[in-house]
C-alpha positions in Angstrom: 53.6 29.5 -15.4 50.2 30.9 -14.3 48.7 30.4 -17.8 50.0 26.8 -17.8 48.6 26.1 -14.4 45.2 27.6 -15.4 45.2 25.4 -18.5 46.0 22.3 -16.5 43.2 23.1 -14.0 40.8 23.7 -16.9 41.8 20.4 -18.5 41.3 18.5 -15.2 37.9 20.0 -14.8 37.0 19.1 -18.4 38.0 15.5 -17.7 35.9 15.3 -14.6 32.9 16.8 -16.4 33.4 14.3 -19.2 33.6 11.4 -16.7 30.5 12.6 -14.9 28.6 12.9 -18.2 29.7 9.4 -19.2 28.6 8.1 -15.8 25.2 9.8 -16.1 24.8 8.3 -19.6 25.7 4.8 -18.3 23.2 5.2 -15.4 20.5 6.2 -17.8 21.1 3.2 -20.1 21.5 0.6 -17.4 17.7 0.1 -16.6 17.1 -0.8 -20.3 20.3 -2.9 -20.6 19.3 -5.3 -17.7 15.5 -5.1 -18.2 14.0 -8.6 -18.6 11.8 -10.4 -21.1 8.7 -11.4 -19.1 6.5 -14.2 -20.3 2.9 -14.5 -19.1 1.4 -17.9 -18.7 -0.6 -19.2 -21.6 -4.3 -18.1 -21.2 -3.4 -15.5 -18.6 -6.3 -13.0 -18.2 -4.8 -10.9 -15.3 -2.3 -9.0 -17.3 0.2 -6.3 -16.1 -1.3 -2.8 -15.5 -0.2 0.8 -15.4 -0.5 2.2 -11.9 -2.2 5.4 -13.2 -5.0 3.3 -14.7 -5.4 1.3 -11.5 -5.8 4.5 -9.5 -8.2 6.0 -12.0 -10.5 3.0 -11.3 -10.0 2.9 -7.5 -11.4 4.7 -4.4 -9.4 5.1 -1.2 -10.8 4.0 2.2 -9.9 3.5 5.8 -10.9 0.1 7.3 -12.0 0.3 10.9 -12.2 -3.5 11.4 -15.6 -3.9 13.2 -16.8 -0.3 12.7 -18.0 1.2 9.5 -15.2 2.1 7.0 -14.7 5.6 5.9 -14.2 6.7 2.3 -11.2 9.2 1.9 -11.4 9.6 -1.9 -14.2 8.6 -4.2 -13.9 6.4 -7.2 -11.7 8.1 -9.8 -10.5 11.0 -7.6 -7.5 9.4 -5.8 -4.5 11.6 -6.0 -1.3 9.8 -6.8 0.7 12.6 -5.1 -1.5 12.6 -2.1 -0.8 8.9 -1.6 2.9 9.4 -1.7 3.3 12.7 0.2 0.9 11.7 3.1 -1.9 14.1 2.3 -4.5 11.5 3.1 -5.0 11.1 6.9 -7.4 9.3 9.2 -7.8 8.3 12.8 -8.5 5.0 14.4 -11.7 4.3 16.3 -12.3 3.2 19.9 -14.6 0.4 21.1 -17.7 2.5 20.5 -16.6 3.4 16.9 -15.6 7.0 17.8 -12.5 8.5 16.2 -9.7 8.9 18.6 -6.0 9.7 18.8 -3.6 11.1 16.3 -4.2 10.9 12.6 -2.2 8.4 10.4 -0.9 9.6 7.0 -1.0 7.7 3.8 2.9 7.5 3.6 3.1 5.8 7.0 2.9 2.0 7.4 -0.9 1.9 7.4 -1.8 -1.4 5.6 -4.6 -3.3 7.4 -3.9 -6.9 8.3 -5.9 -9.8 9.6 -6.2 -8.8 13.2 -9.2 -6.8 14.3 -7.0 -4.3 16.1 -5.0 -3.3 13.0 -7.0 -0.7 11.1 -5.6 0.9 8.0 -5.8 2.5 4.6 -6.6 0.7 1.3 -7.2 1.3 -2.4 -10.4 -0.4 -3.6 -10.4 -1.3 -7.3 -13.7 -1.3 -9.1 -14.6 -5.0 -9.4 -15.3 -4.6 -13.1 -11.6 -3.7 -13.6 -10.0 -7.0 -12.4 -8.9 -7.7 -16.0 -7.4 -4.3 -16.4 -4.0 -4.2 -18.2 -2.1 -5.5 -21.2 1.4 -6.4 -22.3 1.8 -2.8 -23.4 2.0 -1.7 -19.8 4.9 0.2 -18.3 7.3 -1.1 -15.6 9.1 0.4 -12.7 12.6 0.0 -11.4 14.6 0.8 -8.3 18.3 1.5 -8.9 21.2 2.0 -6.5 24.6 2.3 -8.1 27.0 -0.5 -7.3 24.3 -2.3 -5.3 21.2 -3.3 -7.1 18.5 -2.8 -9.8 15.1 -4.1 -9.0 12.3 -4.4 -11.6 8.8 -4.0 -10.2 5.9 -5.6 -12.1 2.4 -4.4 -11.2 -0.9 -6.3 -11.9 -4.4 -5.1 -11.1 -5.5 -8.5 -9.7 -3.9 -11.7 -8.3 -6.0 -14.7 -9.1 -4.5 -17.1 -6.5 -5.5 -20.6 -5.4 -8.8 -21.2 -3.8 -9.8 -18.1 -1.9 -6.2 -16.6 -1.9 -6.9 -14.0 -4.5 -6.6 -10.2 -4.0 -6.7 -6.9 -5.7 -3.3 -5.3 -6.6 -0.2 -7.4 -7.1 3.4 -6.1 -6.9 5.9 -8.6 -8.1 9.7 -8.2 -8.8 13.1 -9.5 -9.7 16.2 -8.0 -8.3 19.7 -8.0 -9.8 22.8 -7.5 -7.5 25.4 -5.2 -9.0 29.1 -5.2 -8.3 31.3 -2.1 -7.8 31.4 -1.5 -11.5 27.6 -1.9 -11.9 28.0 -5.3 -13.5 25.3 -7.9 -12.7 26.3 -10.7 -10.4 23.2 -12.4 -9.0 19.5 -12.5 -9.8 16.7 -12.9 -7.2 13.3 -14.2 -8.4 10.6 -13.4 -5.9 7.7 -15.8 -5.2 5.0 -15.7 -2.5 7.0 -13.8 0.1 10.2 -15.7 -0.6 12.8 -15.8 -3.4 15.5 -17.9 -5.0 18.8 -17.0 -6.6 20.8 -17.7 -9.7 24.1 -16.2 -10.8 23.5 -13.7 -13.6 25.8 -15.7 -15.9 23.8 -18.9 -15.5 20.3 -17.2 -15.6 18.3 -18.0 -18.8 18.2 -15.2 -21.3 16.4 -14.2 -24.5 18.4 -12.0 -26.8 20.7 -11.0 -23.9 17.8 -10.2 -21.6 16.8 -12.2 -18.5 13.9 -14.5 -19.0 11.2 -14.2 -16.4 8.2 -16.5 -16.3 5.1 -15.0 -14.6 3.1 -17.7 -12.9 -0.5 -18.2 -14.0 -2.8 -16.1 -11.8 -0.3 -15.4 -9.0 2.4 -13.7 -11.2 5.2 -15.1 -9.0 8.5 -14.8 -10.9 10.4 -17.9 -12.1 13.4 -18.5 -14.4 11.9 -21.5 -16.2 8.6 -22.7 -17.5 6.8 -25.6 -15.8 5.3 -26.6 -12.5 6.8 -25.1 -9.3 5.9 -26.2 -5.7 4.7 -23.4 -3.4 4.3 -22.9 0.3 0.5 -23.3 0.0 -0.4 -27.0 0.7 -1.5 -28.7 -2.5 -0.9 -25.8 -4.7 1.6 -25.6 -7.6 2.5 -22.5 -9.6 2.4 -23.0 -13.3 4.5 -21.1 -15.8 4.6 -21.2 -19.6 5.7 -19.1 -22.6 2.5 -17.2 -23.3 2.3 -13.5 -24.2 5.6 -11.7 -24.1 6.0 -8.5 -22.1 9.5 -7.1 -23.0 10.4 -4.7 -20.2 13.3 -3.3 -22.3 10.8 -2.2 -25.0 8.2 -0.7 -22.7 8.2 2.6 -20.7 10.5 2.2 -17.7 10.1 4.6 -14.8 12.3 5.1 -11.7 9.9 4.1 -9.0 11.3 6.6 -6.6 10.2 9.5 -8.9 6.6 8.3 -9.1 4.2 10.6 -7.2 2.6 7.6 -5.4 5.9 6.1 -4.3 5.9 5.6 -0.5 2.2 4.9 -0.1 2.1 2.6 3.0 -1.5 1.3 2.7 -2.9 -1.7 0.8 -2.9 -1.8 -3.0 -6.4 -3.5 -3.0 -9.5 -4.0 -0.9 -9.3 -5.5 2.6 -10.0 -9.2 2.7 -10.9 -11.6 5.5 -7.3 -12.6 5.9 -3.7 -11.3 5.5 -3.3 -12.9 2.1 -6.6 -11.7 0.6 -5.9 -8.0 1.5 -4.1 -5.8 -1.1 -0.3 -5.9 -0.7 2.2 -3.2 0.2 3.8 -1.5 -2.8 7.3 0.1 -3.4 8.0 2.1 -0.3 10.2 2.1 2.9 7.9 -0.7 4.1 8.7 -3.2 1.3 12.4 -4.0 0.7 13.3 -4.0 -3.0 16.2 -6.6 -2.5 16.6 -10.0 -0.7 17.6 -10.1 2.9 20.3 -12.6 2.0 22.1 -12.7 -1.4 23.7 -16.1 -0.7 20.6 -18.4 -0.4 18.4 -20.1 -1.4 19.4 -21.3 -4.9 16.7 -21.7 -7.6 
């Protein structure tokens, strides 16, 4: 009896290990399975970029908004790990430009904004590198089992309408997953908002979602053509230009990247909120929509 019980326990453990192995294999395959085909607009010069290349051509600074800025890392010396683990620190200044108070770390919410009282940390890309990138660039994903998988697209420069351009550009689509990790809904993000389609109805190429990256702004749409935006008089344009197949490029779990969590601006500080580099993947930028029920695309 004891030998039989031992054998049954061993068999049960073996089945559990087999199930765990199968689950791990499925988790590993899922990012490629649902990765999209991204089409840049025809004539697009601001192509996707690798973060490592962007950092290699950037310096890191602290904007004091009215007082002289301070350089925290010179051009080409920015540490990806330092950004993510909070190794870079700096203090604010008072009305006479003297440093005061506690230091703020690079993995806190330290992005400068348009108000003169909000200082912060920022990456400053060498202006000669605004065309950095190619359709060979890697992509990043954020995956939570039975919840979502989000694909992050990074561009070195956003060539927006009029004066609404900025260095650094994080764009994304997000796929809601059911309890069995099957795709249910797709969110296409554009200019601070998003729209939704059911996964079944979303356009695909060879079984992969089609994503059209808007000319200059890189906002994500499901179809080519002209798309109204929240900017008065400005329309996004998408078309089937260069293909950037996410499923055939290096895909990285964004949470394992050494720079993940950097809370500053991915680009120089502009005169306004929308001309300052954006936040990137971190606790300060939600990877999924606030509401998976609206609005429809």
